[in-house]
Each structure stands twice: as structure tokens, then as C-alpha cells.
C-alpha positions as CSV (number, residue, x, y, z in Angstrom):
1,M,0.0,0.0,0.1
2,A,2.8,2.4,0.9
3,A,4.6,1.5,-2.9
4,I,1.2,2.4,-4.3
5,G,1.2,5.8,-2.4
6,R,4.4,6.4,-3.6
7,I,4.0,5.8,-7.1
8,Y,1.0,7.8,-7.1
9,N,2.9,11.0,-5.5
10,Q,5.5,10.8,-7.9
11,A,3.0,10.6,-10.9
12,F,1.2,13.4,-9.4
13,E,4.2,15.6,-9.0
14,R,5.2,15.0,-12.7
15,S,1.6,15.4,-14.0
16,P,-1.2,16.4,-11.8
17,A,-3.8,16.6,-14.3
18,G,-3.1,13.5,-16.1
19,T,-2.7,11.4,-12.8
20,L,-6.0,12.4,-11.8
21,A,-7.7,11.8,-15.2
22,V,-6.2,8.2,-15.1
23,T,-7.2,7.5,-11.5
24,N,-10.7,8.9,-11.8
25,G,-11.2,6.9,-15.1
26,L,-10.0,3.7,-13.6
27,L,-12.0,4.0,-10.5
28,S,-15.3,4.8,-12.4
29,G,-14.7,1.6,-14.5
30,V,-14.2,-0.3,-11.3
31,A,-17.6,1.2,-10.0
32,D,-19.4,0.1,-13.2
33,V,-18.0,-3.4,-12.8
34,V,-19.0,-3.6,-9.2
35,A,-22.4,-2.3,-10.2
36,Q,-23.0,-4.7,-13.1
37,G,-21.8,-7.6,-11.0
38,S,-24.4,-6.6,-8.4
39,Q,-27.2,-6.3,-10.8
40,M,-26.4,-9.8,-12.3
41,G,-26.5,-11.4,-8.7
42,L,-29.7,-9.7,-7.9
43,A,-31.2,-10.7,-11.1
44,Y,-29.9,-14.4,-10.5
45,R,-31.3,-14.2,-7.0
46,E,-34.8,-13.0,-8.1
47,S,-35.0,-15.7,-10.7
48,K,-34.3,-18.7,-8.1
49,N,-37.2,-17.0,-5.8
50,Q,-39.9,-16.8,-8.1
51,P,-43.4,-18.0,-6.9
52,P,-45.0,-21.1,-8.2
53,P,-47.7,-20.3,-10.9
54,N,-51.0,-19.3,-9.9
55,P,-54.1,-19.6,-12.3
56,L,-55.6,-16.5,-11.2
57,M,-52.3,-14.4,-11.9
58,A,-50.6,-13.7,-14.8
59,P,-47.5,-15.6,-15.3
60,P,-44.4,-14.0,-13.7
61,A,-42.2,-12.3,-16.2
62,R,-39.1,-14.4,-16.9
63,V,-36.3,-12.7,-15.1
64,E,-33.5,-12.3,-17.7
65,I,-29.8,-12.3,-16.0
66,P,-28.2,-9.5,-17.9
67,A,-24.7,-10.2,-19.4
68,Y,-21.7,-8.2,-18.8
69,D,-21.4,-5.2,-20.7
70,P,-17.9,-3.9,-21.4
71,V,-18.9,-1.1,-23.4
72,R,-21.0,0.4,-20.8
73,T,-17.7,0.2,-18.5
74,L,-15.8,1.8,-21.1
75,R,-18.4,4.5,-21.2
76,F,-17.9,5.1,-17.3
77,V,-14.1,5.1,-17.7
78,A,-14.4,7.8,-20.5
79,F,-16.5,9.9,-18.4
80,G,-14.5,9.5,-15.1
81,T,-11.2,10.4,-17.3
82,F,-12.9,13.6,-18.5
83,M,-14.1,14.6,-15.3
84,G,-11.0,13.9,-13.3
85,P,-9.1,17.4,-14.1
86,I,-12.4,19.2,-13.9
87,L,-12.7,18.1,-10.2
88,A,-9.0,18.7,-9.7
89,R,-9.5,22.4,-10.7
90,W,-12.8,22.7,-8.7
91,N,-11.1,21.3,-5.6
92,H,-8.2,23.8,-6.0
93,F,-10.5,26.7,-6.4
94,L,-12.5,25.9,-3.3
95,E,-9.0,25.4,-1.4
96,H,-8.0,28.8,-2.3
97,Q,-11.5,30.5,-2.0
98,F,-12.5,29.1,1.2
99,P,-9.1,28.3,3.1
100,L,-9.7,26.3,6.3
101,R,-6.9,28.0,8.3
102,P,-5.5,31.5,8.1
103,S,-2.6,32.1,5.8
104,A,0.6,32.8,7.1
105,P,0.7,36.5,6.4
106,A,-2.7,36.7,8.0
107,V,-1.3,35.1,11.2
108,A,1.8,37.5,11.0
109,A,-0.3,40.6,10.7
110,A,-2.4,39.1,13.8
111,A,0.9,38.5,15.6
112,Q,2.1,41.9,15.0
113,K,-0.6,43.7,16.6
114,L,-0.6,41.3,19.6
115,T,3.2,41.6,20.3
116,G,4.3,44.9,18.8
117,G,6.9,43.3,16.5
118,T,8.0,44.5,12.9
119,A,5.6,43.0,10.4
120,Q,8.8,41.5,8.5
121,S,10.3,39.9,11.6
122,V,7.0,38.4,12.5
123,N,5.9,37.3,9.0
124,K,9.6,35.5,8.8
125,A,8.9,33.5,11.8
126,V,5.3,32.5,10.8
127,S,6.3,31.7,7.2
128,S,9.1,29.3,8.4
129,G,6.6,26.8,9.2
130,P,3.1,25.8,8.5
131,A,0.2,28.0,9.0
132,R,-1.1,27.5,12.4
133,G,-4.6,27.9,13.7
134,N,-8.1,26.1,14.2
135,V,-10.0,24.9,11.1
136,S,-12.8,27.2,10.3
137,L,-15.9,25.4,10.2
138,T,-17.5,28.3,8.3
139,A,-15.1,28.2,5.7
140,L,-15.7,24.3,5.4
141,A,-19.4,24.6,5.5
142,K,-19.1,27.1,2.7
143,R,-17.1,24.5,0.8
144,V,-19.4,21.8,1.2
145,G,-22.5,24.3,0.3
146,M,-20.6,25.6,-2.8
147,D,-19.7,22.1,-4.1
148,Q,-23.4,20.7,-3.6
149,V,-25.0,23.8,-4.9
150,V,-22.7,24.3,-8.1
151,M,-20.5,21.0,-8.8
152,A,-23.3,18.4,-7.8
153,P,-26.0,19.7,-10.2
154,F,-23.4,20.3,-12.8
155,G,-21.6,17.0,-12.6
156,L,-24.8,15.2,-12.7
157,A,-26.0,17.0,-15.7
158,I,-22.9,16.2,-17.4
159,F,-23.2,12.7,-16.4
160,L,-26.6,12.0,-17.9
161,G,-26.2,14.0,-21.2
162,S,-22.7,12.4,-21.9
163,M,-24.0,8.8,-21.1
164,G,-27.1,9.5,-23.4
165,V,-24.8,10.8,-26.2
166,M,-22.3,7.6,-25.8
167,E,-25.3,5.4,-25.8
168,G,-26.6,7.0,-29.0
169,H,-29.7,8.1,-27.8
170,S,-31.7,10.7,-29.6
171,L,-32.2,14.3,-28.2
172,P,-35.9,13.7,-27.1
173,A,-34.8,10.4,-25.5
174,I,-31.9,12.3,-23.5
175,Q,-34.2,15.0,-22.6
176,K,-36.6,12.2,-21.1
177,K,-33.8,10.9,-19.3
178,Y,-33.2,14.0,-17.5
179,V,-36.9,14.2,-16.7
180,D,-37.1,10.9,-15.3
181,L,-33.7,10.6,-13.6
182,Y,-32.4,14.0,-12.8
183,P,-34.8,15.0,-9.8
184,P,-34.4,11.7,-7.8
185,A,-30.7,11.4,-8.6
186,I,-29.9,15.1,-7.5
187,K,-31.9,14.4,-4.3
188,A,-30.3,11.1,-3.3
189,N,-27.0,13.0,-4.1
190,W,-27.9,15.7,-1.5
191,T,-28.7,13.0,0.9
192,V,-25.4,11.0,0.8
193,W,-22.6,13.4,-0.6
194,P,-22.6,16.4,1.8
195,L,-21.3,14.3,4.6
196,I,-18.6,12.3,2.1
197,Q,-17.5,15.9,1.2
198,F,-17.3,17.1,4.8
199,V,-14.9,14.3,5.6
200,N,-13.0,14.9,2.0
201,F,-12.6,18.6,2.4
202,R,-11.7,18.2,6.3
203,F,-9.3,15.3,6.4
204,M,-7.9,14.6,2.9
205,P,-4.8,16.3,1.3
206,L,-5.5,18.1,-2.1
207,P,-3.8,15.5,-4.1
208,Y,-6.1,12.6,-2.8
209,R,-9.6,14.5,-3.1
210,V,-10.5,13.5,-6.2
211,P,-9.4,9.6,-5.8
212,F,-11.2,9.8,-2.3
213,Q,-14.4,10.8,-4.4
214,A,-14.0,8.3,-7.0
215,T,-13.6,5.5,-4.4
216,C,-16.9,6.7,-2.7
217,G,-18.3,6.8,-6.1
218,V,-18.0,2.9,-6.4
219,F,-20.7,2.7,-3.7
220,W,-22.7,5.5,-5.1
221,T,-22.9,4.0,-8.5
222,L,-23.8,0.6,-6.8
223,Y,-26.3,2.1,-4.7
224,L,-28.2,3.9,-7.8
225,S,-27.9,0.7,-9.9
226,L,-29.5,-1.5,-7.2
227,L,-32.0,1.2,-6.5
228,N,-33.0,1.4,-10.2
229,S,-33.2,-2.2,-10.8
230,S,-35.0,-3.0,-7.8
231,G,-38.0,-0.8,-8.1
232,G,-39.5,-0.7,-11.8
233,T,-39.8,-4.5,-12.5
234,K,-41.5,-5.4,-9.4
235,V,-44.1,-2.5,-9.9
236,E,-45.0,-3.5,-13.3
237,Q,-45.3,-7.0,-12.5
238,A,-47.7,-6.2,-9.6
239,R,-49.7,-4.0,-12.1
240,A,-49.9,-6.9,-14.5
241,D,-51.0,-9.5,-11.9
242,L,-53.6,-7.1,-10.7
243,E,-55.0,-6.7,-14.3
244,S,-55.0,-10.3,-15.0
245,A,-57.0,-11.2,-12.1
246,E,-59.5,-8.4,-12.7
247,E,-59.8,-9.6,-16.3
248,K,-60.1,-13.4,-15.0
249,M,-62.9,-12.3,-12.6
250,K,-64.9,-10.6,-15.2
251,Q,-64.7,-13.4,-17.6
252,A,-66.1,-16.0,-14.7
253,A,-68.8,-13.4,-13.9
254,A,-69.9,-13.3,-17.4
255,K,-70.3,-16.9,-17.9
256,R,-72.4,-17.2,-14.7
């Protein structure tokens, strides 16, 4: 693990944008592999747990176990590679716009007022070491808030649009995808990601923030995939069962 950290740090020093692009792309691909594997496992269990046939009900729909789709994984890799440098620039912006600790010049100015020393001497003493001071919870809250108000909606919009384009959908189909998926997805995002980003901005060094987000994104993608696959099919099957039962009762009543 330490060797991997060393290799990553060396690569980041040589090419920060390239390193984050590759790292984010690979982790996004891993997220999709895990999600597809979970969907296949869920479909397999559902196929084994189907109820026996009931003459009053419509026959249950045959559960198809999806095959692994490598092209879908490549789409996730492409999206993650594209977003890596963008997220890096965004984190850099937040780091400088909302510093969690006072900068060395600010500490020097405050120390000068308290001690009466010259600004030059105090500034030299302070700048010789890292900036001191407690973490500003206000600045941390601003970082998280700005990230969730600006980057989260933007990133989700780019994700849905780029996936629609790479999947070959028409413009009306992509628009329908936004209408159907964007509202529940952004609500789920605001339920989960503020806490993740709080930990990320508070404890993770700047070079590791994008990989940390991508690692958490593995579980986020898995969650969305399972949520999506566990809802619609069961609702449609229940509706079909109800309609079939009503039709058969009407036929039985007509024969009488």
C-alpha cells in the first residue's frame, strides 16, 4: 500500500491533471464493474425465488440475467477520465477560495498587533513553518455548500447527457432521461454526498480528494444501480398481476 502511495505521489508531482484523469477513469470503471456484477447477482437471486404459477394471476415475467457489458464500463471510464481534471480544478478553487486555516501573512499581521513586533520579523517567523490556527467550520461549510449547489448539479447533468450521447440516444430520449432521472438522483446526491465531502474537505490532502471522491463513487454507483433495478420491474409485475386477476374475474362473472 505504501508503494502504491509513493507511485501515485511521484506521478502526481510529474503530471497532476494526467494522474487524476487516469485515476478517476480507472475507479469509475471499477464502480461500473461492481454495479454490473451486483445487478447480475440480484437478477440471479430473483430468478431463483420466483413464486409458483397461480391460475388467477398472470404468469410471472421471466427474469433475464444480464450479461456483462464491457462497452458500458468503457463509457464510465471515459466519463471519469474527462471529469478527473475538472474536479481537480474545482477542488483547487475551493481550497484557495475558502481556506480552512488562516494564511501565514494573516497570522503574521495578527501576531504583529498582539506583540508589537515588526511585520517583517513576525512574518519571517510564521512563514518558516506551516500556517497555524484552528480549522474554520464556517469555511468548511461554505466549501461543502458551494460543492453541492454548483458542482453536484453540474456533474450530474454532464453525466446524464454524456451517457445519453455515448449510448446513441436521440435528443428527445436524452431530454426524457433528464426528466425521469435527474430529480430523484440529485435528491439522493444531497442525502449522501454532503457528509462525504465534509470528510473529504476536512481530512484529505488536496492530491487525494479526487481519488477519495471516486472511491466513494464506487458505492454511490452501486447504490443507484440497485435502486434502479429493484423498483420498476416489481411495480410492473404487480400491476400486470392485478389486471390479469380482474380480467379473469370479469370472465367468470360473465359465464354465470
